[in-house]
C-alpha positions, 0 to 999 in steps of 0.5 A: 669210395673206401672200403667198408670193412666186415666186423670182427667180434672178440668172444668175451667182450662186454656188451654194455661198452665200447667193444674194439673190432680191429681198427673199428669200434661198434658202440651202442647205448650204455646200460648200466649193469650186464645181465644175461640177456645182455650176454645172450645177445653177444652170443647172437651177434658172434652167431650171426657173424659166423652165418653171414660169413658162411655165406648164409645171409638169411640166416644171419639176418635172423639172428641180427633180428633177434639181437634187436628185438632184445636191443634195438639200440645195438648199433653193430647189429644195425650196421651188420643187417645194412651190410647184408641187405645192401648185399642182396639189394634191399637198399631201403631197409638197408638204409634204414639200419644204417641210419640207425647205426650211425644214430646209435654209434655216435662218431663211428666212422664205419657207420657213416662210411656205410650210410654214404654208400648206400645213399650213393647206390640208391643214387642220392647223391645230396645225401651222400655229399652231406654224410661225407662232409660230416665224415671229413670234419670228424676225421680232418686228417685222413686225406682219403676222405677228401678225395671221396668228398670230390667224388661225391660233389662230382656225382652231384654235378658240383664241380666247383666243390669238387676241386674245392675238396682238393683244396682243403687237402693242398691247405694240408700238405701243400701242392702235389702232383696227384691232387693237382693233376686230379684237379686239373682233370676236373677243370678238362672234364668241365671244358675249362681248359684254362682252369685246368692249365692253371693247376699244372702251372702251379704244380710246375713252379711248385716243382721245377725240377720235373720237366714233365709238367711243362711238357704236359702244358705244352701239349695241351697248348699245341692241341689248342693251337696256342703255339706261343704258349707252347714255345714258352714251355718247350723252352723251359724244358730245353733250357732244364735238360738241353739233353733230352732227345724227346724236347727236340722231337717235340720242338721239331713238331712245333716248327711243323706246325708253324711252317719252319721246316728248316727249323723242325729239320734242325731239331730233328737233327739234334734230337738224333744226335743226342746220346739215346735210348732210342732203338732205330725202330723208334727213331724211323717211326719218328721220321715217319710221322714228319714226312709224307710217302710223297716226301720220302719219294722226293729228292731231298738231301736232309732228309737223307741226312735225318735217315742216317742220323737216325741209324747211326751209333745203334746197335740194331741199325743193320736190321734196318738197312732195307728201310734206308734202302727203300727210301733211297731207292723212291728217291732214285738213289739207285747205287746208294739204295743197292748198297743198303740192300747188299748190307741188309742181305748180309745179315738176313737174305731170307727176305725176297723182298730185299732181293728184288728191290736189290736187283731193281736197283743194280738194273737201274744203275747199270741202265744209268751208266750205259745211258752216260756212255760208261761202259766200266761202271755199266759193266760192273754193275750188269756182272753184279746184277747177274750175280745177284740174280743167280744167287736169288734164283737159287734161294727162290726159284719161284720168282721171275724177276731174277730170270728176267733180269739174266734174260735182259742182261744176256740180251743186251750182250747179244748171248740171245741163247741164253736170253731165250732160256732165261725168259723161257723159264720166267714165262714158265712160272707165271705172270702174277697180276701180269707182273713182267708179262709184256716186258718178257714177251718183248725180249722173247720176240726181239731174242728170237727175231735176232736168231732168224726164228721169226716164226717163232718170234711174231706171236710174242709180238702178237702177245705184247702188242695185246697188252701194250697196244700203244707202243707204236715204235714196237708195232712199227718194228712187228710190221717191218718184220713181216714185210721183210718175211713178205707174210701176212702183208695185210696185217703188216700194213695195218700195223704200219698205218696205225704206227704212222696215224700216231707218229705222223712224223716219224721217219722209221714209221713212214719208210716202214709204210711206204715199203708195205705199200709198195710190197702190195702194189701200191707205189703212188702212195707208197712214193708220197710216204717214202718221201716224207720219210727221207725229208723227216730224216735226219741221217738217211739210212742205206735202206731208206735210200734203197727203199726210195730207189725201189718204189720210185725208180730214181736216186734220192738226190736232195 
């Protein structure tokens, strides 16, 4: 609604003629000659206006009433009274004075604006429309009034007439963005999406150099799953500006929704290859909308290529090396992930999470080469792992993983003293939510056993099996170590029996069980179990042959 401006009177203006007040004109019924009464009224008008501007509406209204008592046709007084009363919430009285101002003021637009405003506030939308139609008719060149007329029709639930008011603007100035977008919004609000799109279509045709209109149409088509229409608009944009990276991202979304993953990948790749002001963060965010967490964890060379494209040629790429490392790590590409983490740490070594990820990747890489029998690479990564673990331990002394990994590598290299030292420090830090607890207990137990400290080792085996009661091979080992010490044989027998129940064909478990049975004097059952052990063993060890000979009094001859 146009703002109704306050009246500004000029001292010395005559009361019998039209008085210009800035860009407003107040008119009252003509009086043939100037009288002292008219001069007094004009003076009262000035005093009333001053009182109103000072915030004394009560005094202002009283003075306007004096003016109208002397001259009931004074339109400016009615107008000002209407404004003051509307402000005080006296809408009925404000309406009476607004009507009189219009009746006495002829075609003064400000009076009609005030009348329209009162009708609107009172919820009389039909009369509000009627006044606005009159305003537009009398002021056909003021475009703002057409917009207000459209709003008035909208309030009166006459949507098509609201659009019609805007069509009148187009007839005068042609197709414009402001009008077309407003018309489109009106049709959308009414649920007539086709009519809404027609308005944008007209805008796109009128301004073919503006790709955003085709983008809006494509977005609408995608929302309604009209994929053929969407593709048509995307193709228009692509033809107009093939270097716009955003069109490729939009096309990628289109291909994704139409289940064309290869084309979606190509579109994303093309978008990332364009000269771009997009930051790495935004590019990675785009990738995150296209791929699920599960897809990031699934080995996929195409996804890695997209990640590399997103990082390539961006000044802030190194800052996101850890993000790239996370993707590679999820895909179990540990050596590549470790390189990315190392790059990230070369820039910022203050994030422990990056250190931990890098340590895990280096450890996994060393284990991978060990499994392949590649001693050279295994030792290379093991050395690198220990070096990184020491640096991480120095920077973050309260985190257990650097200690554990140093202990683990020392154990592998049979440096049991160092292993026990590192694992003891790891244990001393505590295990948040059980992290590394069972692993530390087992490695400590094995290290202590390897150095002949079984009395200290056995409690760690107990702690480990309490937390991992289904590790039957380790249960078997613990039972055998108890048997070798000839201590707590009842516990050893129970552990060995449980292991055999779950691994009935395992020759090592059968051998342990047989030997403990023998130690308890049950050679009959021991013979049955040791024979099973030797029959299931692919390569019979010297210990197994010796156990058979002691239990049965015979040599194994099969």
